[in-house]
C-alpha positions in Angstrom: -22.8 -31.7 -17.2 -21.5 -33.0 -13.8 -19.9 -30.2 -11.8 -16.7 -30.5 -9.9 -17.0 -28.8 -6.6 -13.9 -27.6 -4.8 -14.1 -27.8 -1.0 -12.0 -25.5 1.1 -11.9 -24.2 4.7 -11.7 -20.5 5.4 -11.1 -18.8 8.8 -13.7 -16.5 10.3 -14.5 -14.8 13.6 -17.4 -17.3 14.0 -15.2 -20.4 13.4 -13.9 -22.1 10.3 -16.2 -22.1 7.3 -16.3 -24.9 4.8 -17.0 -23.6 1.4 -17.8 -25.5 -1.9 -17.2 -23.6 -5.2 -17.8 -24.7 -8.8 -15.3 -24.3 -11.6 -16.7 -20.9 -12.4 -15.8 -19.6 -8.9 -19.4 -19.5 -7.6 -20.3 -20.7 -4.1 -22.6 -23.7 -4.1 -22.3 -24.5 -0.4 -21.3 -23.2 3.0 -21.0 -25.0 6.3 -20.3 -23.5 9.7 -18.6 -26.7 10.7 -15.4 -26.0 8.8 -13.5 -28.2 11.2 -15.7 -31.1 9.9 -16.1 -30.6 6.1 -17.9 -33.9 5.8 -21.1 -32.1 6.7 -20.7 -29.8 3.7 -19.9 -32.8 1.5 -23.2 -34.4 2.6 -25.1 -31.2 1.7 -23.4 -31.1 -1.7 -24.2 -34.7 -2.4 -27.9 -34.0 -1.5 -28.1 -31.0 -3.7 -25.8 -32.0 -6.5 -25.6 -35.8 -6.3 -23.6 -36.2 -9.4 -20.9 -33.7 -8.4 -17.3 -34.7 -8.0 -15.9 -33.2 -4.7 -12.2 -32.3 -4.6 -10.1 -30.4 -2.1 -8.5 -27.0 -3.0 -8.6 -23.3 -2.4 -11.6 -21.0 -2.6 -11.5 -18.5 -5.5 -10.1 -15.1 -4.6 -13.5 -13.2 -5.0 -15.0 -15.6 -2.5 -12.1 -15.3 0.0 -12.0 -11.5 -0.4 -15.8 -11.2 -0.1 -16.0 -13.1 3.1 -12.9 -11.4 4.5 -14.4 -8.0 3.7 -17.7 -8.9 5.3 -16.0 -10.0 8.5 -13.9 -6.9 8.4 -17.1 -4.8 8.6 -18.2 -4.3 5.0 -21.8 -5.2 5.5 -22.6 -5.2 1.7 -19.7 -7.7 0.9 -21.8 -10.8 1.0 -24.0 -9.5 -1.8 -20.8 -9.4 -4.0 -19.8 -13.0 -3.4 -20.7 -15.1 -6.5 -23.1 -18.0 -5.9 -25.5 -20.2 -7.8 -28.2 -22.7 -7.1 -28.2 -23.9 -10.8 -29.0 -27.6 -10.9 -29.5 -28.0 -7.1 -32.0 -30.7 -6.3 -34.0 -28.3 -4.0 -33.8 -25.2 -6.1 -37.2 -25.5 -7.7 -40.6 -24.6 -6.2 -41.2 -23.0 -2.8 -37.9 -24.0 -1.3 -35.9 -22.4 -4.1 -38.0 -19.3 -4.0 -37.3 -19.0 -0.2 -33.5 -19.5 -0.8 -33.4 -16.9 -3.6 -35.4 -14.2 -1.8 -32.8 -14.3 1.1 -30.4 -12.5 -1.3 -32.9 -9.6 -1.2 -32.8 -9.1 2.6 -30.2 -6.4 3.1 -27.5 -6.5 5.9 -28.9 -5.0 9.1 -32.5 -5.9 8.3 -34.5 -8.9 9.4 -37.5 -10.7 8.1 -40.0 -13.0 9.8 -40.6 -16.6 8.8 -44.2 -15.6 7.9 -43.1 -12.7 5.7 -40.5 -15.0 4.1 -43.3 -17.5 3.2 -45.6 -14.7 1.9 -42.8 -13.3 -0.3 -42.1 -16.8 -1.6 -45.7 -17.1 -2.7 -47.2 -19.2 0.2 -48.8 -16.9 2.8 -49.3 -18.9 6.0 -46.5 -21.3 5.4 -44.1 -20.0 8.0 -43.2 -23.5 9.2 -42.5 -24.6 5.6 -40.3 -21.6 5.2 -38.4 -22.7 8.3 -37.9 -26.1 6.8 -36.6 -24.6 3.5 -34.2 -22.3 5.4 -32.9 -25.3 7.3 -32.0 -26.9 4.0 -30.3 -23.7 2.6 -27.1 -25.0 1.0 -25.5 -21.5 1.1 -26.1 -20.1 4.6 -24.3 -16.8 5.3 -24.1 -16.0 1.5 -27.9 -16.5 1.3 -28.4 -15.0 4.7 -30.9 -17.1 6.5 -29.5 -15.7 9.8 -31.6 -12.6 8.9 -34.9 -14.5 9.4 -36.4 -14.2 12.9 -39.6 -15.1 14.7 -42.7 -13.0 14.1 -42.0 -11.1 17.4 -38.3 -10.5 16.4 -37.1 -13.4 18.6 -34.0 -15.4 17.8 -35.2 -18.8 16.5 -33.6 -21.7 14.9 -30.4 -21.4 12.9 -28.3 -24.3 11.6 -25.1 -22.5 12.6 -26.4 -22.1 16.2 -28.1 -19.2 17.9 -24.7 -17.8 19.1 -23.5 -17.4 15.5 -26.9 -15.9 14.4 -26.7 -13.4 17.2 -23.1 -12.5 16.4 -23.9 -12.1 12.7 -26.9 -9.9 13.3 -25.0 -7.7 15.7 -22.1 -7.5 13.2 -24.5 -6.3 10.6 -26.0 -3.7 13.0 -29.4 -5.3 13.2 -31.6 -4.2 16.1 -32.1 -7.2 18.5 -34.9 -7.5 21.0 
């Protein structure tokens, strides 16, 4: 069945977020470039090439979850409904990396090496980084919580300024 994905833009303290949700109200995509939703559309076409994309409003649970998170409820992201069902990259190592992000609690960080190990590929830190770069649901699947082995701030598709803001917002200890 071909999903219809509704694209919307939501305000946030880190800039407008573009969000793609399916008909069941689950997030399938997030982009930090909400002022340019074409980036999210490209990601959605990569992961769900048969999806129909339409404009509209994000479902209330998604809007509320993101608003609560930005208002200081560190656990709110874990309550936002999401799915990777049918995503082109959801199988294998990449999908395991994406799914394990949901297990990293707010305020905690994990290294690329530990991410690879938990995803079943010890020693594949670079591959974990590649998988994280292709995460279609950043923020909800919190790739901003992945840091270098020494705790350093390393790559993040939303930019290191946003990554730093998000980790500070969550109360993570930064080096």
